[in-house]
N, C-alpha and C positions, 0 to 999 in steps of 0.2 A: 398456425401457432401464434398465440398472442404474445407480444413482447413488450418490455417496459424499460424505462431508463430513469436515472437519477436526475432530479431537477435542481435548479438554482436554489430553491428553498431548502432542499435537503442538504446540499453541500455547505450552505451557509450554516445550517444547524450543526453539521459535523464539525466544522471548523471551530465553532464556539462551544462545543460540548453539550449541545442541547437536543440532539436528534435521538429518536428511538430506533426501532428496527423496521419501520415502514418506509417504503420508497414511494415517492410521488410519481404519477404517471402522466405522460403526455404523448401526443401523436408523433410518430417518427417523421423526420424531415425528408422530403423527397429529394433525390439527387439525379444528375444526368447519368444515364446508363449507356455504356458502349458494349455491345454484345460481340465477344470474340471467343467463342467456345473452343476453337481449335487451339489457341494458345493456353487457355485454362487447362485443357486436357494434358498438356505437356507437364504441368505441375501436379495435377490431381492424380494422374496414374502412378506417380512416383511416391506419393505419401502413403505411409504404412502406419496405422494407428497402433499396431502391435509393437513397432519399434519405440514409439512414444511411451507406451505403457510399460515396457521393459525398463526403460531409463527411469521412469517414475518409481518403479518397484525398487530399483537399486538405490536411488537417492533417498527414498523414504524409509529406509531400514532403521534410521535413528534421527533424532533432531539434529539440525545443522545450524546451531546458534553461531552467529558471527564471532570470530576470534577463537573458536574452539578447534580441537583436533578433528572433530567430525566435519566441520565446514571445510577444513583443508583437504580431507579425504575426498569430499564431494568435488572440490575444485580440481583435484588431480584426475578424477574420473571424467569430468567435463572436458578438460584439456585433452585427455586421451581419446575421447569420442570425436572431438573436432579433428584431431590428427588422423584418426582412422578414416575420415571422409576426405583427407587430402589437404587439410589446412595446416598452416603454421599458426599454432595457438600460443598466445602470450598471456602470462599471469601478471597482473598489476597489483602490487601491494599498497595498502594505505593503513595508517594508524587512526584509531578513534578512541574516544572515551567511552568505556563500557560500564553499564550499571548491572550489578549483581543483585538479584531480588533478595529480600530478607528471608531468613529461615524461621522467623517467629513474628507473628502479628497478633496482638491481643488487645481487646477492648472490653471493658466492663464498666457498667454505670450504676452506681449506688443510687437508690431511689426509683429504679426502674425494674419491674419484674420481667424476668426472662433473659435469655442469652442473646447477644447480638454478634452476628458473624461479620467481621471486618476484613476488608482487603486493603492492600497497600497501593499507593500511587507510585508508578515508576519514577525514580529519582527522589522519592521521599527519603528523608534522613532517619537515622536511628534515634531512639529516644525512650526514656522510661519516666513517665510523668503522670501527674494527676492534677485535677483542677475542676472548678465549677464549670458546668456547661452553660453557655449563653448562646442565644440564637442571633445570628448576624445576617439573616436574609440570604441574598445572593452573593454576599461578600464583596459588594461594591465599596469603593472608597467612601461614598456618602453614607452608606449604612453603617460602616465601621466607625465613622466619625461620631455617630449617635449611640454607639454601643460600647460599653466598658468591657473590653476583652483582655486587658492587661493581666497576665499571669493565669488566664483562663483558657478553656478549650472552646473554640468557636464552632458552633453547629451551622453549617452553610449548605444551602440547596444548590444543586446543579442548575446551570442555565446562564445565558447572556455572556459570561466571561469564560476565558479558558481556566482550567484548573490551576495553572501556575499563577495567574493573576489573582485568583481568590486567596491562595495560600500566601502569596507575597503581601497582599493587602492586609491580611490578618496579622502576619508577622510584623509588618510595619507599625501596627498598633499595639504590639507587645503580647500577642496571644502566644500561649505555650504550645498549642497544637490545634489541629483542625480535624473535624469530622464532616465529610462531605456526603450528603445523601442524594440518591437518585431522584429524578423527576419523572421517571418511567419505571414500569415494573421490571424486576430482575436485578441481578447484581450489577455493580458499576465498576468496570475495569478501566482505569485511566492512566495517563502519563502527564508528568509535569514538563515533559519536552526536552529538558537538558539539566545538567548539573548546575546547582546554584547554592552557594554557601549561605544564602539568606533564607533558604527553605526551613520550615519547622516540621516536626513529625506530623504526618497527615495520613488519614485512612478514609476509606469509602464504605458506606453501608447502603442497604436497600431503601427504596422509597417508603415501604411499609414501616421499617424500623425508625427511619428519620421522622416520619410524621407522628409516630407514637411518642418519640422523645419530645417533639415540639408540643404535642398535646399536653404532656406532663408539665412542661415549662409554662404553657399558657394557663394551666390550672394552679400555678403557684408552687409547684413541687420543686424542691431543690435537688438538682442532679449533680453528682460528682463523678467524673469519669476518670478511669485509670487506663492509660494508653501505653503500650510497649511495642517497639519495633526493634528487632535485633538482626544483625547479619547483613544488612544492606551496605554496599560500598561501591565506589566508582574507581576505575583504573584504566590505563591505556592498554589496548589490544590491537592486533593486526588482523585485517580482513583482506579479501581479494576480489578482483574482477577478472574474468576470463574473456579474452577477445580473439575472435577469428575473423579474417578479412577475405572476401572474394573481390579481387580486383576486376575492374571493367574489362570485358573481353575485347571491346572495340570502342573507340572514342571518335564520334563523328563531329565533335564540336571544336576541334583544334584548341582545346583547353582541358583543364582537369575535369574529370567526370563528376556528375552529381553523386551524392552519397546518401544511402538509406540505412537505417538501423533497425534491426529486429532484436528485442531485448526481453529479459526476464530476470528475476532475482533468485539466487540459489539458496539463500539462508532461510531459516525458519525461526519461530519463537521457541523458547525453552519449553520442553515437555511435549511438543507437538512434532510428530514425524514429518509434517508438512508435505503430504502427498499432493494435495491440491495447492497449498500455499507454501512455496510456489514451485515444487518439483514439476508440476504440470506445465507452467509457463516456460521453465528452463528446458524441459524435454521437447516441447513444441519448437522452441528456438533451435535446439540441436537438430531436430528432424528437418526443419526448413533449411538449415545449413547443408545438410546432406542432399536434400532434394534439389536445391538451387546451384549446387557446386559446379555442375557441368553444363548448365543451361547458359547460352550466350546472352550477355548483358552489356549495355554501354554505360551502366551505372555501377558504382562500387557499392557493395553490400557488406555491412559489418554486423556480426552476431556477437552479442555481449551478454554474459550473465553477471549480475552484480551481487556483491556482498553487502551486509549490514543495511539492507532495505528496512528491516524490522526495527532498526535503531534510529531511523529517521532519514531514509533515502541516502545514506552516507556514501555508498559505493557509486551510485550514479552521479551524485553531486561532485564527488572527487573526480570522476572520469570526465564529465562535461567541463568542469572548471579548468581542467588541464588540457583540453583540446586546443590545438593551434587555431588562430583566428581563421585561417584559410579553410580548415575542416568545418568550422561552424558555418561559414558562409556557403559552402557547397552542400551542406546537409539539408535535404529537402523533406525528410520524414523520419519519424520514430514510431515504429509499431511495438508497443509494450504489452507483453503477455503476463497476466497475473491472475491466478486462480481460474483456470480455463478448463478444468476437467471434472468438476464435481457433479455427480448424478443427482444430488439433493439440492443444488442451487437452482436459481431461476434461469431465465433465458439470456442469451448473449446480448451485451450492450457495449457501446463504444463511448468512452468518457474522455473529454478534453478538459483542460484546466479552467477554461473560461466558458465552456458549454457551447462554443461556436464551431461551425464546420471548418475543416481545413483539408489539406491534401490527403491526410491519412483517412479521415472519415469519408471523404468523397470516393477515394479508391476502394475502400472496404465496403461502402454501401453499394457501389456499382458491382463489385464482385459477388456480394451476398445476394443481390438481385438476380444476377445471372445464374447463380448456383441454386438458390432457394426460392426464387420467385418473389422476394420482397427484401427491401433494404434493412440491415440491422439498425435498430434505433440507436440514437446517440443522446448524450446528456453531459452534465458537468460533474466532474469528480477529480480530486487532487490528492489521492492517497497512495500513489505508487510512482515508479521511477520515470514515467513519462513527464512528470512535473519538472525534473531537472533539465530535460531538453526544452520544455516549453518556456522555462525561465530564461533560457538562452536565446529565445526567439525562434526556435525550431518547431515546425508543425509536428505535433505529437499527440498520441492518443493511447488510452488504456483499453485493452480487450479483457472483459471480465463477465461473469454471469451474475445476474441480480434478480432477486435478493440472494445474499450469500447463504451458504449452508449453515444449519444450526450448530454444527460441530467445528466451526471456524475457530482457529487458534486453540484447539484442544487436543488431547492425546488421541482422539478419534479421527483425526485427519489422516486416514490410512489408505493404502492402495485399494482396498476392497470397495471404497466409496467412489472410485474413479470410473467415469463413463468413456469408453472408447469412441462412442458415437459423437460425443461432444468434442473430444480431442480431434477427431477427423474433421468435424465441421469447422472448428476454429482454424486448424492448419490449412484447410482448403481456402477459406475466406482470406486469410492473411497472405498465404503463399501466392494465390492468384492475383491479389491486389498488388503485392510487391512486384511480381513479374510483369504485370500489365504496365507498370511504370518503368521497370528496369530493362525490359527486353530491347533488343536492337530493332529499331523501326524508325523510318524517316519521320513519321508523324505520331506524336504522343497523344494520349487522352487529353482533352481540353478541360483540365481541372485547375483549381486555384493553387498556384505555386507561391503565393504571397507569404513572405516570412513575417513573423510577429515581432513585436518590440520586446526587448529584454524587460522582464518583470520579476517581482518576488511574490510567490504565491504563499498565502498564510495557511500552511498545511501542517497536519500531524498533531498539533499540541492540544487538541480538544479531548480526544479519546482514542482508544486503540482497538475497539471491537469491530470497527468498520475500516475498510481499506479504500 
């Protein structure tokens, strides 16, 4: 089976809001393989894809937007499942600033024939305005210095800068609003990343419509746009993390045991049932908690489902930021599961924030080689909760299928699109990789345990159609 992974070029483009939907390919990195099929079988024989599927089915009955009653219901279900496996499960609350999407977004342009369908940018502010349309290129400070946008609506192309930088640059020069057009085919769904009182009303349009407007302007046609955004607002809400801990069965080191995390996020975007994103990762996390509960380990394993991932990795950031220094020091790995069950997505890949191998990728490549005859490819990606661990210097990686399914972040993310075969494959790879490291044995696999430096990863603020 041919496999692929996201490259440095792609993740740079994602961060800057310039990527399309094509992933770059490269050959998988080879890793040392330790063949121990007998211990793998202890994990594999316990995994039941039907259990995973049933949990996805329950969780995906309705969207689980962070801070809503439906998220809280999902949290209670997850806690109950952990408890049914014999764990003491804890719910961790945290507050966050939530953005409510507008209920009305309208754009009309006098001097241009035809209708233009506009989308809002997350965190765009309300407004009802009109003004002449002027082209401001990519919205850089240099281009806006040379363009009179005061009191006007700036037409800006996607690329090079984050959406927030483009909007703030235009606002600084007195623009009344911004129209951002795509540099690739299809609609442009984006986010400004956070609330900011300096933002001005901003909408996105397709490449086709943007280029048509630009052609009119280049022909000397005067265009006057009317832009209206209503119903958008920000406010504080509460979301939750759910934590279950398997203490080390035995400690041979005369000190506190190592610590491994298996994680996923339980929230979804508005309007999407989130069967794959990420009821699948949450449910695999639950199943591995069940499978590993009674297996002897000299390593502590924590299973966590995070809230408000879709709002900017908020749950995992809150969790990691509040970990004691001792827990940070003894944490050797984070296996993060996000979108791991789609029948219509591509093959499994493992993504790290820097694109480099670490303990997680080495263990998982060894286990996938033992189970499937070849290592799972790895690459660079910083669109999920593994980033919060990586920023703290913890070896971390995301397990996801690439390319993503066409119905990502839509109402069609439903249970009927889930593949039990893919769920079983991911659960086996991650479960055996974790147990290979955590089991009680005098000699551990000779893999890289090196911790990373604390870093800040520039994630999320470019676009939201990719994870």
